[in-house]
N, C-alpha and C positions, 0 to 999 in steps of 0.2 A: 504496499498499498504507500502511495508516494505522501510524504510528510508535506502538512500543510507551511507554506510560509508565512513570516509572519504580515504582509501586506492582504492575505485575504484574510481580511476579519470584518466585520458588519456587529455594527451597535443595533440592540432590539431598540427602537423608540417606540414607547405607546402615550401619545398624550389627546388633549381634545382632538384633534384633526384626525388622526387614527379612527378611533370611536366613531367619529360622525360619517366619515367614508364609508367604514366597515357597516356601522348600523343602517346605511341610506342602499348600500349596496344589499343585505338583507331583506330590509324593507321592499325593494323593487325586485326582488328574484333574479340579481343579476351575476353572470359569472365575469369573472377576472382571469388573465392568463398568467398573473402575479400568484396568485392564490392554487390554482389550478396545476402549474406547471411547477411551482416551488421555486419560485425567483429568488433570490437572495437578498434583491432590493426591495421585498415586499414591504416591512414596517418602515423604511425610509420614504416608499413611495406614497404609502396611505399617510404616513404623517404628516407629508408635505402636501397633502390634497391631488397626487396622481393617480391614477390608474388606468391598466388599459384592459378594456372589455372585452370579453370571449363570448363572441355570438356563435347559434348554432349548437347550443349545446356543449358538455363537458366531456363527451366521449369522442375521441377518434376513429377515422376507418384506417388508418393507416399503424404501423409500429415502427417510429421512429427510435434507434438503439440509445438517442440518446435524450429522449423527452421524456416528463415523468407525469404527460397528462395521460389519463387511462384511455387503452384500446378495448374497442370492441362492437356490439352493436349501438348505434348512434339514437337519439333521441330525437322526437318529432318535432319538425320545426316549430317554434314560435312566433307566430306570425305578430302578436302583438309585443315582442321583444326592443325592436325599434323606437319605438315610440316611448316605453320605459324608459329606455337609452337615455333619449332626449332628456325627460323631464329630469332624470339624475344630473345628467350634463347643467342644468338649469340651475337646479338647486343648489348645486354644488360649485356655481359659477366657476366653470374651468375654462380656460380660455384655450386650452390644447388637447384634444383627445386623439386616444389611438383606441383603433379598432382592431380587432384579429379574430379568427376563429379556429375550430378546431376542422381537417379536413374533413370533408361529405362526399366522398366518391359515389356514395350510395344516391345522392341525388343528380336529375339530370342537368339542372343548370349549377351545380357544382358549389349551392350557395350563393353563387354572385348576385342573385336578385335580393337575399339578403343584407348584405354591404351595401346593395345601392338604395334600398330604402332606410338602411341606417343613417347613413350620410343623409339622406334627403332629411329623415326626421330631426335629425342634432340641428339641419340650416334651416328647418323650420321654426325651432324654436331658441334656438341658437344663432343666429345669424352671424356675429361676429369672429363665432370658436373656429379655431383652425382643427382640422381634422385630417389624420393619418390613417389610413388603410393598410393592414400588413395581411397579403392574402398569400394565400395555397396557389398550387400550379394551376388549376384548374384546368389540367390535362394540355395546357398551353394551347385553347381553345381559344384562336381571334374572337369569336362574337362574345365569348363571356367576357375576355380583356376587354374589349370594346365599350362592353356594359359600365366594367369597373369605370374606364377612362371618363364615361361621360358621368360618373358620379358627380363629380365637382370635387371631389377629394382635393386635398392641399398637397398631399403627401402619398405618393401610391410606393408600398414597399415589398418587396418580395423577398425573404432572407436564402441565400445560398446553403449557408451554413459550415462546410468546409470546401477542401483541396477535391481536385479531382480525383486522386489514385484514393481517398478515404471516404468516398461518395457513398459506393455502395454499401460499406459497412455503416454508415452512420446514418443512410435514409434508403432503406430498402426498397423501398416502393415507388421511388422515385428516380432521376437519373440528372446528374450533372447539364447535361447537351440541353435536358427540357428546362430545367432550370433559366439557362440562358436565352433559351427561344422564349422565355415569357417576359426577361429581362431587356430581349433586345426588341420586343415586340412593343414594348410599353415607351423604349427610348425613342423607337421610332415614332409612336402614334399619339405619345401624350405630349403636348407643346405647352402645357400650364401648370401641372404639378410636377414637383420635385420627385426623381425617381431613388430612391433609397434602397441599400440591400445590407447584409450584416453577416461577420463569420465568426468562427469561435476557433479558441485555438487551445492547444494541450492534450490533443488526440493523437503525435505521431507526426504531425507535419516537418517538414523542412522549411527554412526558412526562405528558401530559392522558390521551393513552390506557394509559400504566402504572399510572396510578392509578384510572381507570374500570375496569380490570381486575381489578387490587387489592378494589376493591369487590365486583365480582360474585362474587369467588372466597370470599370473605368469605360473602356472601350463600347459598353453599352448602351451609356451617354448618363450613367448613374451620377446622380449630384452628393448623394451623401452616402457616409460608409461608417457603419459600426464595427469594430472589433473587440471582441472579449473573451473572456478565459472559460473553457469550461469547466462547470460544478458538477458533476453527477449528483441527480437531483432524489436518487432512492436507489436501494440495492439492485434492482431487477436491470439499470441501463449501464451504459459503457463506464467502464474504469478513465479517470485522468489520464493520461499518462505522463505527464509533466504540468507545472507550474510553470508560466512566462511570466517572466520580469518585467517590473516597470518601466525598465530600460529599452526592452526588448519592445512592449508596445509603443513607447515614444518611435524609436525607429522605425516601424511600421508607419506610422501614423504623419512622420516629415515624408517617407513616401510616396503615401498616398497624397498628400497635398500638392507634392510635385509633379505625381502622376496628373494632376488638375480637378481631383475630388473639391467641392465649393468648402463641405461641413465635416469631418471626421470626428470620430470620436473613439478613441483606442485605450485601454485600460483593462485591470482584469474584471471589475463591475461594468463594465458598458454594456447596455442590453438595447 
């Protein structure tokens, strides 16, 4: 087992704002990826009034080896969910909202309409709120991606997760090529939204492989890049191979800015 270094630490912050956010999420029966994916930033984010909403249930149809979200038979689509999220955003007075989902391969539209309707509901009740949508690959179907673009989201994100040589081990039911098909399509066709992607480190990747992936991501038209440390969310997930130092994260950040990214967040707890 790899020993945790001193920089991998998080304070548990429980304040009035944390209780307000958690209470409201419970009241409106809303899911967050913060909770179900066992994000290490949960206490900090809730205490700061931030939350990433998880739509389309909390059970995923895919079995990615790094993810803490449950896998299995998905729940029914809750068509009232978009308005409940919009109301929660209004009450919490959120200026920036992140919407993501489990992967829904069981649905004809792969869940794209729920994304569209959630963005529309937030804009209706909170016209000044900026919205980021973090989408699954939708099997790279152009019509579904076109619907996502037409939603009017301010940031569209599709997470690549890892380098090419590790991809099949990390994301069994997807592919490195499909991830780039999605990002290339968004880069070519989305003229207003910022395009964002992320990769996680600590799974055995070599430095040059990371640099190569950063270059490839920039070529898709990606504006924003997040690079973070993989942290094993539960015992059933793949192990951490190594903990990447803050200095190495800085190196990747500098490289990404030189490659042309507009915004880069590169640190152990970047998500």
